[in-house]
N, C-alpha and C positions, 0 to 999 in steps of 0.2 A: 504494499499499499504506499503510495507516494506521500512523503512528509511535506515537501514544498509544493505549494500550489499558488496560482495567480489569483489575486483578489479581484472580485467583480468591480465594475466601474463605479458603482454607487459608494461602496466602502472606501475605495481608493480616493474618491473625491472628498469624502468626509474627513479622511486623514489629512489630505492636502489642504483642505480648508482650515483645519486646526492650526496649521503653520502660519497662515496669513491673518486669519480672523480669530483673535483670542478673546475679544470682548467688543462691546459696541464702539468704543473708542477706536479700535482697529479698523472697523468698517468705515467710520467717519473719516479717518485719516486717508484711507485709500481713495474714497470717493471725492474728497476735497482735492487730493493730488491730481485726480483725473480732470476735475473741473479747471484747475489752474493750468494744467497741460493743454486743455482745450481752448485757452486764451480767454477765459472768463474775466470780466472786469467787476462782476458782482456775484457773490456766493451767499446763499442763505441756508443755514443749518437749523433744523427743527428736531427736537427729541421729546419723547414722553417716557416717563418711568425709567429714566436713566438711559434711554435708547434701546432698551431691551424689547419693549412692545412696539415701539414706533420711532422711526427716524427718517427724515426727508432732507435730501440735498438738492437745491435748485441753483442753476447757474445760467449765465447768458453767453456761454461759450459757443464754439463752432457747431456743436450738435453732432449727431451721428446719422449718416445716410441710411435710408430704409434698407438698402441692400447689405449694409454692414451690421445691422442691429443684432441679428441672430448670431453672427460670428463673434460679436463682442462678448458673449457669454460662454464662448468655448475657452477651455484652458489653454494657456500659452498663445493666445491670440492678442496681438497688439499692433498699433500703428506707429509705435515709437522707435522700434529698432527693426532691422531687416536681417542682419548677419552678425557674425562674431566680432567683426571689426568695430561695429557700433558700440559694443560693450566697453571698448577702451575710451570712448568719448561720450559718455552719457550726459545729455544736456536737458533731460526731462526728469520730473520727479518719479514717475512710474515708468516701468519698462518690462516688467516680468510677464504681464499679460495674465495674471492670476486673480486679480481683485474681484472682478464681477463674477467670475465662475465660482470662486470660493464663497462669496457672500450669498449668491443664489443657491448654493448647495445646502445652506443651513438656515434658510429663511424663506419667507414669501416676499417676492420682489416684483415691483411694478416700475416700469420705466417709460417716460414720455420724452421724445426727442425730435428735433427738427433742425435742418440746416437752413442756411440763408437762401439756398437755391430752390428748396422744396416749398410747395404751397401748403401741403398737408404734412403733419408730423406723423410719428409712428408710436404706437402703444404696445408694449409687450409685457405679459404677466407670466411669472415662473413660480412654481411651487416645488421646493426642494431640489431645484436645478432642472426640473422638467417644464417645458413650455406649455402653458395652459391656453393662452390666446395671443394672437398677433394681429393687430388691426391698425387702420388709419385713425388718426385723431387730430383734432385741432389743438394746437399749443404754440406758444411763442418760441422764437429761436433759442436754442440752448437745450439743456437736458435737466430733467427732474427724475430722481430715483427715490422710491419709497421702499423702505425695508421694514417689514412687520414680523413679530414673533421670532426674533433672532434665536437660533439654537433650538427651535421647536422639535427638531428631529434628533437632537444629540443631547439627551438628558444628562449625560456625564459632564458635558461642558457647561450646561445650564447650572448644575449643582455647584460649580466652583465660581460662579459669578458673585460679586459682592452686592450689597444692598443698592437700591436705586440711587440713593444719594451719592454713594461712592462711584458708581458707574457714570453717573451724570457729571461728577467732578472730573473724571478722567476724560470724558468727551469735551468738556469746557477747556481743559488743558490743551487738547489737540487743536481745537479751534483757535485758541489764543496764539499758539506757536505758529499756525498757518498765517494768522493775521500779521504777526511780526515778521514773518519771512517774506511777505509780499505786501508792502504798504501801498502798492499801486492798485490793489484789489480791495474793493469794499466787502467787508465780511459782516454778516448779521447772524446772531445766534439767539434762538428762542428755546427756552427750556420750560416745559409744561405750560405753554402758551404765554410765557413772560419773557420779554426781551432782556437778555443779560449782557449782550455785547453788540456794539456797532462801531465799525471803523469807516471813515469817510472814503478811503481809497484814493486820496489826493497825492499819492507817491511821496508822502512825507513820513519818514520813519518816526519822527518826534510825535506826529499826530497819532500814529498807530500805538506808540508807547503810552501816550496819554489815555487813549481809549481802553487799552488792555490792562495796563499796570497802575493807572491812576495818576491824579494830578501831583500828589506829593512826591511820588517816585520820579515823575517826569521833571519836576522842578529841581531835583537834586542830582542832575546828570552833567557829565563832562563830554563834549563831543570828541570823537576820535576819527582821524583821517590820516592814514599812513600807507605809504607804498614802498616796496622794496623788491628789486629783482623780478618784476613782472607780477608780483603778488600785491593785493590790496586789502587793507583793513579799514572798515568804516563802521560807524555806529555810535553807541553811547556807553559810558561807564559811570558808576556812582561816585559821587564825591567821597573822600575818605571818611568824613564824619557820618555819612549815611550808610556805612558798612552794616551788613545784616548778621543775624545769628546763624544762618545756614546758607546753603548754596542754591536754594530753590529759585532765586532770581537771576541765575547765570544762564544766559541764552546765547548759544553759538549757532551760526548759520554758515554753511559752506555752499557757495553757489546757490543761494536762496533755499537751501534744504536744512531744516533743523537737525542738528547732530549732537551726540554726546561724545566729547573728546577729552580724555585725560590730559593730552598734550596742551590743548587750549586752556583748560582749567588751571593746570599748574603754571603756565606762562602768565595768565591773568593775575594769579595771586602772588607770583614772584614780582610782577610789576608793581604791586602795592606794598611790597615789603618795606617795612619801616615807615609806612604811611598810615596804617591802621593797626589797632591793637590785636594782640594774639587772641585767637578764638572768635574773631569776627571775619566775615567773608564779603568781598566786593560783589556788587551786582552789575550786570551788563546786558546789553543787546548788541552783539557784534556780528557783523557780516564779513565773511572772508571770501574774496573772489580770487580763484586760482584756475589755471588751465585744467580743462576737464580730464585730460589724460594723466594728470598727476594725483588723482584721488580715486580710490576704488570704493564705490558705494554698494557694490554687489557683495556684501559681506553677510547680511542677514536679511530675511524676508521683510522685516520691519524698516529696513533701510535707514536706521538711526545711527548705527555704528559705521564708521568709515575708516579707511586706511590711507595714509598719506604716503606718497612716494618718498618724500624727504621730511621726516618729522621735525628735524632741527630747524629747517627753514620756516616752518609753521610756528614753531615755538618762538623763534626770534622775531617773526612778524608781529605776533600778539604781544610779546614781552616789551619790545621797544616801542610799539605803537601805544600801548597803555602807559608806559613810563613817560614817553614824550608828552602825551596828553595831560597827564597829571602835572608835569612841570610847567607846561604852557598855561595851564588854568590858574596857576598860582595857589593851589590848594595847599594849605599848611599841613605837613605831615604831623601825625600825633607822636608825642614822645612818651616813652615808657619808663616809669620809675622802677628801679631795681627792687625785686622781691614783691612786686605788686602786679595784679592782673589788670589794673586800670591804666587808661591812657589820659594824658593831659596835653593841652596845647602849649602850655608854658609852665615853667617852674619859677615861683617867686619866693623871695625871702629865704629864711634859714629853716631847715627842717627841725622838728622837735627831736629830742633824743629818744631812743627806743623805749626807755623806761616810762616816758610820759604817755605812751600809747596803751599802757596796761589795760585800764579799764575799758577803753573803747574797743579793744580787740576781743574782749570777752563776750561780746553780744551773742554770737552764735553758740558759744559754749553755754551761756546762761539759758538759752532756749532748750538746749539738750537736757538741762536739769529740770526744765518745766517751770522755771521761776516766772512769776508775774509781778508786775509793778505798775500801778496806776500812774500815768503821767498827766499832770495838770496842763491846761492849755498854755499856761505861762512857761512851762518847761518842755513843751512838746517840741521834738526836733523838727528842723526845717528840711523838707525834701527838696531835692534839686532835680532838674531835668536829666534825662538819661544822657550819659556821656560827659556830664559836667560834675565838678566836685566843689563844694562850698568850702572856702578857706575858714579855718578855725584859729582863734587866737587865745593863748592862755592868759589869765588874769593873775598877776603876781599878787598874793595876799599880804605878804610882809614887805615892808620897805617899799611902798608904791612909788616913791620919787627917786628910787635908785636907778642907776644906768642898767640897761639890758645887757646881760652877760650871755656868752655863747651857751647854746642849749647843752645840758648834761642830763644823764638818766635820773629820773626821780622814782625812787622805789616805793614811795607811799603816796598814792594819788589822793588821799583824803585832804591834802593841803592845797589842792589845786582845783579850780573850777574853770569851766569853759563858757564862752558866750560867743554868739555869732553877731558881728557888727558889719555894717556896710562900709565900703571904701569911702574915705573922705576925699573929695575932689580938691585937687590943687595942693594937697599937703601930704608929704611922705612921712608916715609915722613909723618909728622904729618898732618892730614887733616881730614875733615869731609866727610863722604861718605853717599850717599843716592841713592837708586834705583829710576830711573825716572818712574813715574806711567804709562805714555804712551810713551814707548820707541820710537815709530816711528813718533810721531807727537808732535807739539808744538802749544799751543793755540795762538790766536792773542794777548791776553793780555800778555802772557809770552814773545812773540816776542817784544812787545812794551817795556817790562822791559829790554830787552837786549840792547835797545838804550841808556840806562843810561850811562853817561860819566864814563870813567874808569881811570881818573887821580887822584883819591883819594878824590875829592871834593864831598861832599854830595849834594843832590838836594836842590834847593832853596825852600822857602815856596810856591812860586807860582807854582813850578813844582809839589810839593806834592799835592796842591789843585787840580791840573789838572790831577793827576794820576788816573787810573782806580781804584786802591785800595781805594784811598781817596773818590772817588765818590760813591763807593759801600758802604763804611762804614758810610756815612751820613744817618741820620734818614730819612725815606721816609714819606711823608705826608699820613696820614690815617692809618698807621700801625707802630707797634713797635716790633722789634724782641726781644723776651724774652730769648730764648736759645734753648737747645736741651736736650731731656731725652732719656735714653737708647741707645743713638747713633742711634736712628731710627726716632723719632718724633720731628719735629720743633714746637716750641711754639711761637705763635704770638698773640699780643694784637691788636685788630682791632675794633675801635668803642667801643661798649659795649659788645664785645664778646672776648673770648679766643679761638683761632683757633689752633688745632693740625694738623700738616701736616705730612703725611707719605712721607719722603723724596725720598725713592725709587719709590713709586707709582707716585709721582709728577714728578720726573725727567723722569721716563719711559713714562708717558703720553706726556710730552713736546717733547721728542725725537720722539715718534710715530707720533705725529701731524706733525712734520717737515718732517719725512720720507714720510708720505702719501701725503703731500701737494706738495712735489717736488722731486719725485723719480728720474726723469731724470737729475736733477741737483745735485744729491747726491755728496757731497764733498768727495774726495778721496785723499789718500796720497800714493805716490810711495815709495816703500820700497827699501832702498839701499841694504839690505840683504833679498832677497825673502824668504818667508816662504814655506817650503816643507810640504805638507799634504799627508799622506799615506791613501788610501781609500780601501774599498773593491772593487772587480772587478765591481760590478754593480754600485757603487757610482762613480767609476772612469769613466765608460762609460757615466753616467748621466752628469758629469761635462764637459767632452770632447764634448758631443753632445749638450750642451746648453751653450756654451761660452757666447753668447749674453745675456742670462738670468743673468748670474753671473756678466756681465759687467754692467747691469742695476742696480744691487745692489751695485755696486762700487768695484767689485773684478776683477782684471786683472788676469785671470787664464790661465795657459799654461801647456800642456801635457808634463810631464817629463819622461814618460815611467815607466814601472815596477809598475803600479798602483799608481803612485805619480803624483801630480800636483804642479806646482810652482805658488804661489800667489805673483804677482809683485806689486799689489796695492790693497788697502782695504779701506773701509769707514773710514773716520777720527774719527767717533764716537767710534770705537772699540779699545780696548786695543789689543796689539799684541797677548796676550794669548787667546783672544776670536776668532781669525781668523779661527782656525781649526774647532771649534765647529760650527760656522756659515756656513762654507763651507759644512760640513757634513750634517747640517740640511737642507740647500737648496737642496743638492743632494738627501736626503731622501724624501723630498716633491716631487721632480720630479719623483722619482721611485714609489711613492705611488699613484700618480694621473694618471688616464688613459688618460687624455688630458693634453694639455699644462697648465701651472699654471693659474688657474682661479683667479678672483679678490678676492674671499674668501681665497684661498690659499695664495695669495700674502699678504693679510691682516695678516694672521697668521705669515708670515715671518717678516713682519714689527714689529709685536709684539715681536718676538724673538730677533731681532736685537736690538730693543729699550730696552728690558729687560736686555740683556747682557751688553749694553753700559751704562746703568743708574748706578748711585751711589747705593751701596748696603746698606741694613740695617746693623747696627753695625759697619759700617765703620766710623772712626773718621773724622769728617769734621769741619773746623774752621768757624768762624763767616763770613768771606768774602764769602765763598761758600754758606753758608745758605742764606745770603742776596741776592746773585745772583740768587739762586733758587727761593726765594720768589718774587723777582722782575719779573722774567720771568713768574712765575705762575700768578702773578697779571695782566700781560698783555695778558694772553691767557684765554678767556672766555670759551673755550671748554674743559679745563683741570679740569673737575669735577670728573672723574672716570679714573682709570688706564685702559689699554686695556683689562685687565682680568675681569673688572667690579667692582673692589674694590674701595671704595671712596678714593679720594686723601686727603681730609681734613674733620675734624669733628669740629663743632662749639659748644661751651658751653657759654651760655649767662651769663652776670653778675647777672641777676635775678635768674637763676638756681643755681649759686654758693651761692647767698645769701639765698636761700631756703635750700640748703644743710647744711649751717652753722647756720640756725635758725634765720636769720636776718629779715625774712619776715613772 
C-alpha cells in the first residue's frame, strides 16, 4: 500500500492559503497592495467584527478586464511579472499571484470591477474558491472586493483568531502602514460603520503622518533628507525629547514598501546615541529609495522581511542621515548623570553629597514596607512634567547667615529640611541644587524628616536615637553590612558565611511580592502636573477601552484626544520617567492577548513594574539604603529569586574561603 500520495486540489489550496492569509489583516494587506499596484488614487477599507465576518476594499484603480476576471482567481496568476528575470527587479508590492486565490479558498468572495474602456463592469461570486456566478454589472471604474465569513471552511484556523477588537486593531495597523507608505493615495478606513482614519492623498508625508499618528506626534518631528551613492533617505524622525518607551512608532519603508529591518532599526538608534536617555527609543517614518535589484523582497509570503545586497550601505545611509538631521535641527542632546537613569538638558550648581540623599532615596523601599503617611496639602510634593526634574535646595538650619560650604555627606537627615523655590530673575543666588529622584512622591521617612524644627537648633541626642536614620544605621543582630562592590552587589557577613546580594534583583523581588500580594490596595500618588502619553492608534484604543484595568495598576488615565492620554495618578513605586513606559507596556499586553488579561499576563506586568521601580545596578547607593534593603530582605522568606529567575543572593562559607587560601 503506497504511503505517499498526492493531495487533492482543495486540500492543497487550503494549505497554501494558510501561508498567505493568516488573519483578516493579511487579507486586507494583500488587497490594498493590489489596489495600489492598480494605480488607485483613493482606497476605502471597511470591516465589521474585526474583519472576520465582513471586509470590503474599494479602489479607483485601472480595474480588471472581463476576460481576465476568472484568471485573477487562479493560483500563481499575475500581471506583474512574466519571467524569472522580473524577480530580480520587483517594482510592485504584489507579484506572487496568490492573494485572490488564497482569500477565495477560505471565504465567500464577491468582486465588482470595470476598466476605463468597458461600458459595463463584471461581477463574480466565489464560495470556497468555486465560482458560483459570473455576470455583467454596473459599477464605477476600479475594483471592489467583498470578503465574508473568513475561514468559514477551516475551523482550525478560525479557532486561533483573536477577539474582534484585536483583529480589528491588526487591520487598522495594516491600513495605517499603507497610508504612510503612499501619501499620494487617499486612504479611508471604516470600522463597524465608524470612520477611524482618513488621509487626503495630497502627496505630503507630513499630512499622512498627521492623519495617522496624530497632531502631537507630527509637531515633534525633524525632517530628514539625505543621499549617498545613489541611495536616498527621506522622511521624519522624532525630536530627542519626544523619544518613546518602545519601538512601536518606528516605521521603515523600502521603495514604498513597509518593512521590518533590524539593520535600519539599529542604525536609527545609533544615530540618536547620546541624544536620548537609555531605555527610550526614537520614533520615525523613514522612506528608503534604492535600486530594485539591490533588495530581495521575495523572502516570505508576507513580504515584510527583506534582504539587502549591501547591509552596510543601508546602515550608513540611515545612520548618517539621522545624525545629520539631528545636528541641523539644533536639537540639544540630553545629558546623562552618572548612576542615574534620568536625563537632563543641563546640569546647574553643585550636587549634594551622597549622604544628603538618604531619605529621598528610601521612597520605593518605604512602599515595600507598606508604610503610609498622610501628606498635608502644604507638604504635598510638586510633580513635574515627564522628562523634567525640579531642582531642590537644602535649607541650612544652623547659622543661616554663614557662607555656603562645599557639599559633604550628612549622615543624619533629621537636621535638614527641603523646600522648592522658584528661580529669582536677574539674581544669582549661591545655593546647592539637586534633582529630586522621585519628583512626584515623597517617602514616609522623608516626610518625617520635614517635621524637624526649623529654628536653627539641631536635634537632641534623644531625637537622633529615635530617628529612622539612626535606627537603620544600628548593627542588626545576626548580620553585619560589609559594603558594596561594583555598585551592584551588597556584601554581608552572616554567621559563618559571606553573602553577596544583587541589589536590583533583591529590590525587584521585594516590590514584586508586594504588588502581587495587594494589587487592589496599590498605593498611588495624584500628580499635580498630569503626564501626557502619546500612543499609537491601537494603544490609545486599548487604554481608553480598559480604564478599569489601568486603575487596578494604580494609573488614573483619561482620554485627551489625538491619540493622547493624561495620567493623573500613578503607582508611588514608579519614578515619573517610568510612567510612559509602563502605560505603553500594559497597552501592548492588552493588544497582544485575545482575552482579558489572564493571571499569567498580569504576573508579567507585575514583573515589569517591579523591574522599572527597583534600584538599578551601578546606581550609587549609600549605607542607609543598603541597610534598609537588607532589613527588608531579611524579613521576606520568599525573596530567594528575582521574578526572572535569577538568584537574589549567593553565599560563600568561611570554610570555602579558607580552602581557597590554603588554610585547610
